[in-house]
C-alpha positions in Angstrom: 4.3 12.6 2.7 4.5 16.2 4.1 5.1 14.9 7.6 8.0 12.6 6.5 9.5 15.5 4.5 9.3 17.8 7.5 10.9 15.2 9.8 13.6 13.8 7.5 14.2 16.7 5.0 13.5 14.6 1.9 10.2 14.1 0.1 9.0 10.6 -0.7 7.9 9.9 -4.2 4.6 8.3 -5.2 4.9 4.5 -5.4 1.8 2.7 -6.4 -1.5 1.2 -5.5 -2.3 -2.0 -3.6 -5.8 -3.0 -4.8 -5.9 -6.2 -2.7 -5.3 -4.1 0.4 -7.2 -0.9 -0.4 -4.0 1.2 0.0 -1.4 3.2 -1.9 2.1 4.2 -1.0 5.0 6.6 -1.3 8.7 5.6 -1.0 11.8 7.3 0.4 15.2 5.8 -0.3 17.3 5.8 2.9 20.2 3.7 1.7 21.3 1.2 -1.0 18.3 -1.2 -1.4 16.7 0.3 1.8 13.6 2.5 1.8 10.9 3.8 3.9 7.4 3.0 2.7 4.6 5.3 3.6 1.2 3.5 3.3 -2.2 5.0 3.5 -5.8 4.1 2.7 -6.5 4.8 -1.0 -10.0 6.3 -1.2 -10.1 5.6 -5.0 -10.0 1.8 -4.4 -13.0 0.0 -3.0 -12.5 -1.6 0.4 -11.5 -5.2 -0.3 -13.9 -8.0 0.9 -11.5 -8.9 3.7 -11.2 -5.2 4.8 -8.6 -2.6 4.3 -5.0 -3.2 5.4 -5.1 0.1 7.2 -8.1 1.4 9.2 -7.8 5.2 9.3 -10.4 5.5 12.0 -8.2 3.3 14.2 -5.0 5.3 13.6 -5.4 9.1 13.8 -1.7 9.8 13.9 1.3 8.6 11.9 3.3 5.8 13.3 5.7 3.0 12.5 3.4 0.0 11.9 5.7 -2.7 10.7 8.9 -3.5 8.8 9.9 -5.8 6.0 13.0 -7.6 4.8 14.0 -8.9 1.4 15.2 -12.5 1.2 15.4 -15.3 -1.3 14.7 -17.9 1.4 11.8 -16.7 3.6 11.5 -20.1 5.4 15.1 -20.2 6.6 15.1 -16.5 7.6 11.8 -16.9 9.5 13.2 -19.9 11.4 16.4 -17.9 12.3 14.4 -14.9 13.5 12.0 -17.1 15.5 14.9 -18.9 17.1 16.2 -15.5 18.3 13.0 -15.0 20.1 11.5 -12.4 17.8 7.8 -12.8 16.9 7.2 -12.0 13.2 3.5 -12.5 12.8 2.3 -13.6 9.4 4.8 -13.8 6.5 3.9 -14.0 2.9 4.1 -12.7 -0.6 2.6 -9.5 -2.0 2.2 -7.2 -5.0 1.4 -3.7 -6.0 0.7 -1.7 -9.1 3.2 1.0 -10.1 2.0 4.5 -11.3 2.6 3.2 -14.8 0.4 0.2 -14.4 3.2 -2.4 -14.0 2.6 -5.1 -11.4 5.5 -5.7 -9.0 5.5 -9.0 -7.0 7.4 -10.1 -4.0 
């Protein structure tokens, strides 16, 4: 969060926890319905059986790891992006817990 604030001049706010991935996040709005999500390993969550989403030993410096897009029709959008020659990797749904205990799903 400090590094993002130093680079961009705005401080991200704490988002929530992702127990299924062993991570937590902070968010920085950068436009209407557009935000930067900073994800890090959450040491208060046990490493999930499938492993943590982020392996801190593997990544010693901050970096842009991936991006996400919101859509109501993931199948159609995936097909269009693939047709444009862009490899997406795995697509799917997700969820996280807000600091107030609410579960957000996407």
